[in-house]
N, C-alpha and C positions, 0 to 999 in steps of 0.2 A: 817489779813491773817492767814489762817489755816496752821499750820506747821506740816508736816507728821512726823511720828515716824520712826526712823531707826530700823534695825534688833535688835540692842542691847537695844532698848526701849528708847533711848535718843532722844530728839527733835532735828531735823535738817532739813534744807531745802536743798534737794539734789542739786537744782540748784545753791546754794551758797556754797556747800561743796568745800573745797580747792582741795581735791583729792577724788572724788567719787569712791566707790568700782566699780570693773570692771562690775559687773552685772547691776549697775546703769548707769555708763558712756556709756555703749554700749548696753543698753536695747533694742533699736530699731533694732540693728543688730541681737541680740539673738532672738527677736520676729520674724523677717523676716526669719531667718534660721529655726526656729521651724515650721513656716507655710509651708516652701518649703521642709522640711525634710520628705521624705517618706520611709526612710530606717529603718531597725530594730534597736531598742534602748534597751540597757541593762536595767535591772530593776531599776526604779526610776531615770533614766537619763533623762534630759530634751531634749537632742539631741542625735542623733546617733553618733558613732565614726567618721564617715565621716564628719558630720556637725561640730563636735567639732574641727577637724583638719582644716576645712575650716575657722572656726571662728578665729583660731590662725594664719593661713597662709594667709588668705585673698582670695578673689575671687569675681565673679559676679554671682548672682543668676538668674534663668530663668526670674524673673519679672524685672530684671534690677537693683536690689538692690546691691550696692557695699559694700562688706565686707572688711574693712581695715585690713591690716596685723598687727598682734600684735607681731609676732616674725618673724624676717628675718634671715633665716638660712636653713640648709638642711631639706627637707620635711620628710625624713625618720626618723629623730630624733623626730619630732612631732608625726608621725604615731606610732612609738614604744612607746612613752610616753602615748598616748591615748589608745593604745591597752593594755598596762599594767594595766591601771585603769579599763579596762573591764574584767580583770581576778581577781583572788584572791591574786595577788601579789601587794605589796605596791610599790610606785615609789619613787626613790631617784634621785633628780636632782643635779648633781655634776659639779663643774667648778670653775674657778678662779673668784675673785671678778669682778662684772660688766658684767657677761655673761647672765643676765636677768633671773636668776633662780627664784627669788621671783616673777618677772613679769609673767613668764610662769606658775608658780604654781598658782598664783591668777586667771589667765584667764582660766586655766584648770578647777579649782574648780567652777568658775562662769558658764562656759559652760556646765559642767556635772551636777552640783547640783543647780545652780542658787543662790548660796550663798558662797562667798569666805571668810567669816568672822569667820569660825570655825578654829581659828588660835592659835597655841602655839608658842610664840616667845622664841627661845632658847637662854639662857645666862648661864654664870657660876653659877648663883644663881637660875636657874629654879628648883623648887621643884617637888617632885613626884606628888603632888596634881594637878599640872598644866596639867599632862597627865592623871591621874586617876580621882580623885574627891576630893573635900574638904567637910567641914562641916559648916553649919550655927550654930555657937556655942551658940547663944541665944536659938535656938530651941533644940539643942542637950542637953543643961543643963536643959531646962524646961521639955522636954518630952522624953529624951533619944534618942538612935540611931533609926532613921526611914528614910524612903525615903524622907519625907518632909524636914528633916534636912540635907539631902545630897545635896551638890552643885556640879553638874556634870561639868566635864571639857569639852572643845570643842571636844575632841576626843570621850568622852562618849556620848555627844549629837549626834555626827555624827553616832556613832554606833546604837543608838536608832532610828534615823530617816532615816538611809540608805543614808547618805550624804558623802561628801568628806571633810576630815579633813586635815589641813596643819600644819606641824612642820617646822619652819624656823630655820636655823643654828643648825642642829641636833648635829654636832660635838662640839658645844660649851656647850652642856648640859653635866653635870657629867655622867660618865659611868654607875653608879648604877641607875640613873634616866632614862637614855636611855633604859636600859634593861627592864623597865616597859612595853615597847612596845612589847616585845617578845611574851608574852601570847596573847596580843591583836591581833597581826598580824598572829600568827600561829594558835591559837585556835578560833580566832574571838570572844573572850569572855573576859570580864573584871570582875574578881571576886570582890565581896563586902563582905569580911569575917565578918565585924562588924554586918551585917544583915543576914548572912547565905544565901546570894543571889548572883546573877551575872547579868551582863548586856550583853546579846548576841547581836552581830551585825546582823542587818537585811540586806537583799539583797540591794545592792547599795552602801554599805559602802566601803570606801577605804581611803588610806592616802597618801599624797604627802609630802615628806621631802626634804629639801635642805641642802646642805653642801658645804663648801668652801674648795677648794684644798689647800689653804694656811694654813688651820687649821690642817693639818695632824700632828699627834703627840700630839695634844692638848687633845682631848678626842676621840680617835679612836673608831670606832664601833667594838663591839665584833663580832667574826665570826658568832655566833648564830643570832645576830641581822642583820648583813649584808646579810645573806642568805634569810632573809624575804623580802628583797628589790630587785627590778630590777633596776639597776643603769643606768641612761642615762647621758652622759657627754655633757654639753653644751659648745661648743667651742667659742672662740673669732671669730668675723666676718672674713671670709676668705679673702675678698678683701677690698681695700680701698673704692671702690664705694659702697659696701654693708654697710660698717660702716658709711660712710657719709649719706647714705639714712636713716639708723637707727637713727643717731643723729638728722638729720633734722626733721624726723617725730616726735620724742619724744619732741624735743624742741618746735616744732609747737604746739603740744598738751598742753604742760605745759604753753607755752606762752599765748595761748588763755585763759587759766584759770586765768592768772595773768594780762591780758590785755596788753601784751607786743607786740612789733612790729612783723610783719610776718617775717619768716626766709629767704624768697628769697632774701631780701635786703642784707643779710649777708652770702650768700651761700659760697662765696670765703673764708671767715674767718672760717666757719665750716670745709671746706676742709683743711685749714691750720692746725687747731687744730688736726684734725684726722691724718693728715700726721705726725705732730710732735709726737703724741702719738704712732703711729704705728712704726715709725723709732726708737724711744727710747726703745720701748718694744722689738723690734726685734734685736737691736744692729747693725743695718745696714741701710743705706739710701734706699729709694724706688728704685733707679736705681741699687742698689747692688754694687756701686763703693766705698763707704766710710763706714768703720766700725766706730761705735760710742759706747760709754759706756752706759749701762742701769742703771738708777737710782733705788733706793730701792723700790719705789712705784709701784703699778700695772698698772697705766695709762690705766684704763679700759674704755670701751665705756660709762659706766655710769658716769665716771668722766668727760669725754669729754662733755656729755650732761649737766652736772653741770656747767662746765666752760662756755659753750656757753650761757646757760640760765642766768648765772650771768652777762655775757657780754651784753646780750640783756637788762637786767634790768638797767645796767649802761647807755646804749645808750638811753633808754627810759626816764630815770629820770634826767640824767646829760649831755645828748647829744642831737642830732637831730633825734634820733630814728633809725638811720642806724648803723648797727653793723660794727665796724672798729677794726683794730689791737689793738689800745690802750684799747679797752673795754675787750679784752680777755687776754691780756698780763699778768695782775696780777693773773688771775685765773690759767693760765698755770704755772706760777712760783709757786703758792701754791700747785698745783698738782704734779709737778716734784720734787721740793725741800722739801722732807720730812725729810731727814737727813741734817741739816744745813751745816755740814762740807763736807761730801763726795758728796752729791747730787748737791750742789751749784757749785762745781768744774766741775762736769759732764755737768751741764746745760751751764755754761760759755763756756766750750770747744765746745759744740754742736752749740751754737750761733755763735761762731767765725769761726768754720771750715765748718759748713753746711749752716746755715741760712744766714749768711753774704754774702756768695758766690752765693746764689740762685737767679736767675732772677725773678724780680717782687715781691721780698720779702723785699725790703729795708724798707718800712714802718713798716713791722712786726718786722724786726730786730731792728729798732730804738725804737719801743715801748717796746720790751722785754728788751733791754739794759737799758732803762730808769727806769723800775720797778725793774730791777735786781741790780741797783746801780753800 
């Protein structure tokens, strides 16, 4: 069997990839959109801004092709994000954990440039070279500084090719490394003083960064850098129905890649997980009648997806394939109780005052009580 090469040059079978890149997983949708897209496209964009928004939000094309939603939320948020990328302003996606910042960033890059892999992962140890460039030290020692010895960063490659670069968790990167982006975003130039040269960005280049609301005060952006971004805040799902829909869609996608049971069999459990997370996040029950204490964790939509996916795996491998309360109970406990002392008290109180008294939740209550000890 011939094994295709990935963008990074490594051998991989896309059909066997555990998590294909967005441009590979949704290649058919992107191709259909490109064929139907007759609107003006910015330089080096694969799709028009309208088509990019349709790719993220979903819709039906004139030929009947169904574009699945990648983001469920206010349309205006997506439109502002896409429009920003069509200008010379970089885009900062801001929000609490689990609001799909990385997911939206990846799909935007895939739809605009056809390549979501030009990525810098921000951490406390991210060096300046990850954003600027590094050196092949064997060539550097043998022949001295030269373009051949230079190792371009994903940002530098995006500048040269007119592509979209991504920087994840920008506020986790040390402040002095963050500021490396200032010249890149303001002058659209990356100086290479060792060679007396520079890399100028060609038309089509832009950058998407993500940042976590919970990281405020860790490595806050300087005012100079923040001015280079247009900030779009991604909210948590507004309604329970929207969040249930998001969780069901993502669990179904993940489940297919793992050969897990289909989610309709466990739709009631998905709704319960979402209800518990929303009530504990909000500090009040869905009917507004009972106040509850909120635990220390975020209880995001992404965590709900993880809990349900783990429950499906339990049901598939140690049950009859049908998602039940006992399959999700342990996952919920792990998501809620992050602080063993304070959060456990909050969880026990919620179980006894809310879950125990709720009609139709007796099996859920018993399962949670059992794993909670």
